C-alpha positions in Angstrom: 6.0 -11.7 -0.1 3.3 -12.6 2.6 1.4 -9.8 3.6 2.6 -10.4 7.4 6.1 -10.1 5.9 5.7 -6.9 4.2 4.1 -5.8 7.6 6.8 -6.6 9.3 9.0 -4.6 6.9 6.6 -1.7 7.5 7.1 -1.9 11.2 10.6 -2.1 10.7 10.8 1.4 8.4 8.7 3.2 10.9 10.1 2.2 14.3 13.7 1.5 13.2 13.7 -1.6 14.8 11.6 -4.1 15.6 11.7 -7.6 18.0 9.6 -10.4 18.1 7.8 -9.3 20.9 6.8 -5.8 18.9 5.8 -7.8 15.8 3.6 -10.3 17.9 1.8 -7.5 19.7 1.3 -5.4 16.8 -0.2 -8.0 14.4 -1.7 -10.7 17.0 0.5 -13.2 15.3 2.1 -15.9 18.2 5.8 -15.0 19.2 7.1 -18.4 17.6 5.7 -17.3 14.0 6.7 -13.9 14.6 10.3 -15.5 15.3 10.0 -17.6 12.4 9.1 -14.5 10.1 11.7 -12.6 11.0 14.7 -15.3 10.8 12.8 -15.9 7.2 13.1 -11.9 6.3 16.8 -12.0 7.7 17.6 -15.2 5.4 16.2 -13.6 2.6 18.5 -10.4 3.3 15.5 -8.1 3.9 16.6 -7.3 7.8 19.6 -7.6 9.7 20.0 -8.7 13.2 21.1 -5.7 15.7 21.7 -6.5 19.2 20.7 -9.7 20.4 17.0 -9.3 19.6 16.6 -6.5 17.4 15.8 -6.3 13.6 16.5 -3.5 11.3 15.5 -3.1 7.6 18.1 -3.4 5.0 18.5 -1.6 1.5 17.1 -4.9 0.1 13.9 -4.5 2.7 13.6 -0.9 1.8 13.4 -1.6 -1.9 10.5 -4.1 -1.2 8.6 -1.7 0.3 9.4 0.9 -2.1 8.0 -1.5 -4.8 4.8 -2.2 -3.0 4.3 1.7 -2.9 5.2 2.0 -6.7 2.7 -0.6 -7.3 0.2 0.9 -4.9 0.8 4.2 -7.0 0.1 2.4 -10.4 -3.1 0.8 -9.2 -4.2 4.2 -7.7 -3.5 6.2 -11.0 -5.3 3.8 -12.9 -8.4 4.0 -10.9 -8.1 7.9 -11.2 -7.9 7.6 -14.9 -10.9 5.5 -15.3 -12.9 8.0 -12.7 -11.7 11.1 -15.0 -12.9 9.3 -18.0 -16.1 8.8 -16.3 -16.6 12.0 -15.1 -15.9 13.6 -18.5 -18.5 11.4 -19.6 -20.9 12.6 -17.0 -20.0 16.0 -17.8 -20.9 15.9 -21.6 -24.3 13.9 -20.5 -24.8 17.4 -18.3 -24.2 19.5 -21.1 -26.2 17.5 -24.0 -29.0 17.5 -21.5 -28.7 21.1 -20.7 -28.6 22.2 -24.3 -31.7 19.8 -25.1 -33.3 21.8 -22.2 -32.7 25.0 -23.5 -33.9 24.4 -26.8 -37.4 22.6 -25.4 -37.6 26.2 -23.3 -37.0 28.3 -26.1 -40.0 26.4 -28.3 -42.3 27.3 -25.3 
């Protein structure tokens, strides 16, 4: 799914209902392209048409957004894990240098 499509699904989740004017205004894409994306998302089952010009998120659209968030969370957890391991190594080096300093001060 493209970034623009995800952005539209996020808008629909936030605003409860979107239309091509809202999508076009918030994303700075043309009204025609917004209409094309909205129709594509309806055909894919991610949005449903309401009234004559509005669109709402479907359960399938919500699942796509949840998948995106799960992917983002896994990425953040990986970065946090790497950072924690790096922090552990830095703390070990600080401890080693502290011990070295104490040994040299004791000899002086």
